VOBA-1610 file (N, C-alpha, C; in pm, whole numbers, padded with zeros to 5 digits, always signed):
BEGIN
Met+04112+11135+04666Met+04003+11053+04593Met+04031+10966+04703Arg+04153+10917+04768Arg+04166+10759+04805Arg+04046+10708+04913Phe+04001+10638+04918Phe+03878+10603+05008Phe+03757+10691+05072Leu+03684+10762+04906Leu+03630+10838+04912Leu+03525+10768+04951Ile+03499+10646+04880Ile+03366+10521+04954Ile+03323+10573+05060Val+03469+10500+05145Val+03456+10503+05303Val+03438+10673+05365Arg+03470+10781+05300Arg+03452+10911+05388Arg+03285+10925+05339Arg+03296+10908+05208Arg+03099+10957+05174Arg+02956+10894+05304Ser+03029+10691+05297Ser+02956+10608+05401Ser+02937+10700+05542Leu+03044+10769+05560Leu+03074+10795+05709Leu+03036+10987+05768Ala+03005+11008+05592Ala+02928+11139+05574Ala+02779+11125+05636Tyr+02713+11019+05531Tyr+02578+11028+05543Tyr+02531+10956+05707Val+02673+10881+05733Val+02633+10846+05925Val+02657+10936+06002Val+02729+11074+05943Val+02730+11132+06040Val+02618+11234+06063Asp+02540+11267+05949Asp+02461+11319+05887Asp+02318+11265+05936Ile+02254+11146+05961Ile+02155+11119+06009Ile+02192+11070+06157Val+02286+11062+06249Val+02305+11032+06398Val+02269+11224+06393Leu+02351+11323+06339Leu+02306+11453+06390Leu+02175+11503+06385Leu+02112+11470+06256Leu+01990+11464+06261Leu+01892+11401+06341Phe+01928+11282+06379Phe+01852+11229+06416Phe+01884+11294+06643Phe+01999+11287+06652Phe+01992+11378+06782Phe+01919+11494+06796Val+01894+11559+06710Val+01861+11676+06690Val+01692+11705+06671Leu+01639+11586+06606Leu+01524+11593+06479Leu+01383+11517+06667Ala+01447+11433+06694Ala+01387+11332+06824Ala+01351+11444+06939Pro+01475+11479+06980Pro+01416+11576+07112Pro+01372+11648+07083Leu+01312+11760+06971Leu+01226+11893+06924Leu+01081+11811+06869Gly+01099+11677+06840Gly+00977+11620+06800Gly+00884+11576+06920Phe+00935+11558+07016Phe+00850+11510+07198Phe+00875+11665+07276Leu+00942+11739+07198Leu+00905+11872+07265Leu+00803+11856+07235Leu+00758+11897+07091Leu+00676+12000+07010Leu+00537+11890+07027Gln+00542+11768+07113Gln+00434+11698+07043Gln+00419+11770+07219Trp+00441+11730+07317Trp+00427+11733+07467Trp+00377+11919+07479Leu+00465+11990+07411Leu+00391+12138+07400Leu+00311+12149+07352Leu+00197+12074+07230Leu+00066+12108+07164Leu-00014+11927+07205Gly+00068+11892+07333Gly-00030+11814+07439Gly-00107+11658+07286Ile-00026+11627+07214Ile-00049+11552+07108Ile+00045+11393+07218Pro-00060+11303+07222Pro-00015+11207+07249Pro+00055+11136+07171Pro+00154+11062+07242Pro+00254+10939+07140Pro+00118+10875+07017Ala+00149+10863+06907Ala+00145+10821+06873Ala+00089+10610+06896Gln-00044+10583+06876Gln+00001+10412+06882Gln-00061+10330+06765Thr-00075+10379+06720Thr-00070+10276+06496Thr+00025+10268+06463Gly-00001+10174+06371Gly+00159+10180+06239Gly+00168+10335+06168Pro+00028+10343+06110Pro+00027+10489+06015Pro+00035+10594+06121Ala-00003+10604+06300Ala+00037+10722+06355Ala+00142+10725+06365Ile+00233+10651+06336Ile+00360+10610+06406Ile+00429+10674+06261Gly+00389+10624+06128Gly+00446+10652+06016Gly+00409+10783+05959Arg+00278+10887+05996Arg+00275+11026+05981Arg+00354+11114+06117Thr+00405+11022+06236Thr+00474+11103+06296Thr+00633+11156+06295Ile+00719+11005+06221Ile+00802+11008+06153Ile+00795+11048+06046Leu+00686+11102+05981Leu+00634+11191+05810Leu+00720+11339+05857Trp+00632+11407+05930Trp+00669+11539+05965Trp+00769+11542+06103His+00803+11486+06203His+00930+11429+06248His+01033+11493+06285Phe+01075+11322+06114Phe+01178+11346+06030Phe+01234+11338+05943Ser+01099+11231+05802Ser+01114+11295+05692Ser+01185+11403+05629Leu+01033+11447+05618Leu+01040+11628+05595Leu+01166+11670+05648Pro+01178+11716+05698Pro+01329+11799+05797Pro+01468+11741+05720Val+01428+11615+05719Val+01582+11535+05693Val+01572+11599+05529Trp+01499+11576+05419Trp+01484+11570+05299Trp+01477+11732+05224Ile+01451+11826+05336Ile+01467+12027+05328Ile+01618+12033+05412Tyr+01692+11920+05477Tyr+01857+11944+05485Tyr+01924+11913+05385Phe+01921+11810+05322Phe+01958+11739+05200Phe+01936+11834+05106Val+01845+11877+05041Val+01840+11954+04932Val+01904+12080+04939Leu+01876+12124+05069Leu+01941+12283+05124Leu+02122+12245+05158Cys+02115+12189+05181Cys+02300+12113+05182Cys+02369+12144+05034Asp+02288+12036+04957Asp+02325+12015+04813Asp+02334+12060+04757His+02262+12208+04726His+02243+12293+04658His+02293+12422+04717Ala+02371+12397+04855Ala+02452+12500+04890Ala+02586+12572+04795Gln+02626+12678+04753Gln+02785+12683+04749Gln+02864+12513+04793Ala+02861+12486+04907Ala+02960+12436+04881Ala+02932+12282+04876Gly+02789+12226+04856Gly+02756+12132+04734Gly+02747+12038+04882Ala+02738+12091+04955Ala+02839+11992+05134Ala+02705+11979+05195Thr+02687+11843+05324Thr+02529+11847+05460Thr+02751+11841+05552Leu+02670+11871+05685Leu+02756+11906+05794Leu+02832+11772+05803Gly+02826+11626+05749Gly+02910+11548+05751Gly+02967+11513+05653Lys+02978+11536+05530Lys+03041+11601+05415Lys+03133+11705+05428Arg+03073+11804+05480Arg+03186+11892+05551Arg+03268+11898+05583Leu+03277+11822+05722Leu+03364+11739+05838Leu+03492+11633+05741Leu+03405+11532+05687Leu+03504+11485+05547Leu+03546+11522+05509Lys+03519+11665+05437Lys+03576+11747+05327Lys+03600+11644+05195Ile+03429+11641+05172Ile+03383+11613+05020Ile+03255+11682+05015Gly+03208+11692+04849Gly+03109+11804+04802Gly+03052+11726+04730Val+02954+11745+04689Val+02832+11714+04597Val+02829+11826+04471Arg+02829+11781+04319Arg+02860+11913+04251Arg+02796+11819+04090Thr+02789+11878+04002Thr+02723+11803+03879Thr+02841+11781+03836Val+02831+11700+03701Val+02962+11660+03628Val+03030+11732+03581Thr+02977+11851+03582Thr+03046+11995+03486Thr+03077+12080+03553Glu+03136+12021+03716Glu+03180+12102+03840Glu+03098+12222+03879Gln+02961+12246+03872Gln+02867+12337+03928Gln+02781+12303+04027Arg+02751+12364+04054Arg+02696+12385+04156Arg+02501+12293+04123Leu+02499+12236+04203Leu+02321+12192+04217Leu+02236+12309+04213Gly+02128+12318+04115Gly+02048+12334+04095Gly+01953+12287+04187Trp+01773+12377+04184Trp+01761+12336+04277Trp+01654+12203+04303Gly+01603+12163+04137Gly+01553+12039+04066Gly+01714+11911+04108Gln+01799+11942+04063Gln+01924+11868+04073Gln+01906+11799+04175Ala+01886+11900+04317Ala+01943+11850+04504Ala+01810+11796+04515Leu+01706+11835+04479Leu+01530+11784+04507Leu+01582+11640+04486Gly+01630+11557+04309Gly+01637+11458+04332Gly+01672+11400+04323Arg+01768+11410+04355Arg+01902+11336+04434Arg+01863+11328+04587Thr+01789+11389+04643Thr+01745+11359+04746Thr+01623+11267+04801Val+01489+11279+04662Val+01398+11214+04628Val+01505+11036+04613Val+01521+11020+04566Val+01615+10855+04461Val+01723+10836+04610Lys+01801+10902+04678Lys+01842+10885+04742Lys+01810+10829+04900Leu+01708+10910+04991Leu+01657+10821+05057Leu+01536+10754+05044Leu+01434+10724+04929Leu+01356+10649+04822Leu+01373+10447+05031Pro+01499+10483+04901Pro+01500+10337+05033Pro+01432+10349+05154Trp+01510+10424+05264Trp+01413+10510+05395Trp+01289+10500+05405Glu+01268+10575+05255Glu+01077+10617+05271Glu+01044+10468+05288Leu+01074+10368+05176Leu+01016+10256+05201Leu+00990+10146+05334Val+01172+10220+05376Val+01107+10131+05506Val+01001+10177+05615His+01056+10354+05565His+00917+10415+05723His+00740+10357+05683Leu+00734+10346+05539Leu+00584+10308+05450Leu+00556+10187+05510Ala+00642+10074+05455Ala+00615+09947+05479Ala+00609+09915+05625Ala+00719+09949+05689Ala+00712+09878+05873Ala+00628+09964+05904Phe+00551+10103+05902Phe+00462+10197+05998Phe+00318+10220+05942Ala+00319+10269+05783Ala+00183+10359+05747Ala+00140+10214+05687Leu+00214+10067+05664Leu+00108+09973+05606Leu+00087+09952+05691Ser+00102+09917+05840Ser+00085+09855+05938Ser-00055+09838+05977Ser-00145+09760+05964Ser-00263+09757+06056Ser-00225+09651+06163Asp-00122+09564+06217Asp-00145+09503+06360Asp+00013+09503+06345Pro+00024+09565+06493Pro+00167+09620+06495Pro+00296+09446+06506Gly+00182+09358+06546Gly+00300+09202+06611Gly+00269+09094+06444Gln+00208+09195+06384Gln+00214+09091+06299Gln+00297+09156+06122Phe+00367+09158+06013Phe+00342+09177+05853Phe+00317+09122+05791Thr+00259+09206+05706Thr+00192+09153+05606Thr+00273+09094+05473Ile+00256+09052+05406Ile+00319+09046+05230Ile+00409+09189+05175Leu+00276+09241+05171Leu+00335+09416+05127Leu+00414+09504+05217Gln+00381+09459+05340Gln+00514+09496+05424Gln+00682+09440+05397Thr+00589+09345+05382Thr+00755+09216+05320Thr+00843+09268+05222Ile+00730+09275+05158Ile+00788+09330+04970Ile+00865+09460+04986Gly+00787+09529+05075Gly+00846+09696+05084Gly+00957+09678+05164Leu+00972+09652+05284Leu+01108+09642+05330Leu+01309+09564+05255Thr+01203+09388+05180Thr+01331+09380+05112Thr+01341+09505+04997Ala+01231+09561+04927Ala+01265+09606+04837Ala+01370+09729+04874Ala+01360+09786+04986Ala+01469+09888+04991Ala+01581+09836+05055Asn+01539+09748+05147Asn+01736+09664+05156Asn+01784+09612+05003Leu+01684+09607+04948Leu+01784+09583+04762Leu+01845+09727+04747Leu+01728+09769+04700Leu+01768+09964+04681Leu+01889+09979+04754Thr+01903+09924+04882Thr+02074+10063+04948Thr+02103+09930+04906Leu+02108+09854+04912Leu+02269+09708+04861Leu+02328+09711+04740Leu+02223+09780+04610Leu+02235+09834+04492Leu+02315+09963+04462Tyr+02257+10093+04538Tyr+02320+10218+04574Tyr+02483+10155+04612Phe+02459+10103+04763Phe+02608+10097+04812Phe+02694+10022+04661Val+02670+09934+04599Val+02741+09813+04542Val+02799+09948+04444Val+02705+10039+04346Val+02696+10122+04287Val+02874+10225+04288Ala+02838+10244+04395Ala+02913+10362+04508Ala+03049+10293+04525Val+03011+10120+04568Val+03177+10089+04524Val+03240+10088+04420Ile+03209+10026+04259Ile+03228+09998+04156Ile+03298+10186+04151Thr+03216+10300+04137Thr+03273+10358+04124Thr+03376+10463+04197Arg+03406+10384+04355Arg+03491+10437+04417Arg+03476+10572+04467Gly+03306+10561+04450Gly+03217+10639+04594Gly+03252+10756+04494Arg+03220+10781+04417Arg+03217+10915+04295Arg+03096+10968+04295Arg+03003+10814+04230Arg+02866+10803+04224Arg+02774+10724+04256Ser+02677+10766+04277Ser+02581+10635+04311Ser+02410+10617+04236Ile+02335+10562+04203Ile+02237+10562+04190Ile+02167+10732+04142His+02112+10766+04255His+02121+10868+04250His+02195+11014+04245Asp+02321+10966+04166Asp+02388+11070+04111Asp+02413+11030+03980Phe+02402+10963+03892Phe+02360+10899+03786Phe+02241+10922+03735Leu+02138+10977+03801Leu+02031+11003+03788Leu+02020+11138+03752Val+02100+11243+03830Val+02020+11317+03808Val+02182+11426+03802Gly+02323+11401+03733Gly+02416+11432+03681Gly+02468+11463+03807Thr+02563+11431+03906Thr+02656+11446+03989Thr+02736+11330+04012Val+02847+11369+04137Val+02952+11346+04157Val+02994+11403+04270Val+03012+11326+04368Val+03063+11318+04528Val+03246+11359+04463Gln+03317+11396+04513Gln+03411+11452+04499Gln+03509+11509+04607Gln+03609+11501+04603Gln+03700+11591+04755Gln+03641+11676+04738Ser+03649+11752+04832Ser+03639+11984+04875Ser+03762+12015+04808Lys+03770+12167+04779Lys+03831+12204+04694Lys+03922+12291+04772Arg+03786+12317+04912Arg+03871+12397+04986Arg+03946+12351+05076
//
């Protein structure tokens, strides 16, 4: 159980980096094949991010959390997994709920920085509030994970899950 917070954090970084290196080229290729010009406005960039990154990432985390191992590629690499507090496999609702809450700060950044942007050179008060909320939530998630020594964060408490060392 030692260093679980570090392993959990590294697993998340591994997942995000892997997903970026897979999804970014696929997104560009898809746009090129379909003849879709690059997005030029904040809202258009926000829609592109939604389709090319957010939805595939959500699907990835839900499928991996629900899987028998309860682990993403990053978690598998670092030999950790997510289970219910009664050590069961996550149901679909738990996997989805965990993902929704876990990725809320990420989606707030996309919303505030892009979807709400009317002038790329100017941030509105609403955008500033959204970005501040995203950063505060991220900090809160991390503080809770540190307090629980990496076993649980806000999303885990809300859906009844725990991150633990893999038994395999």
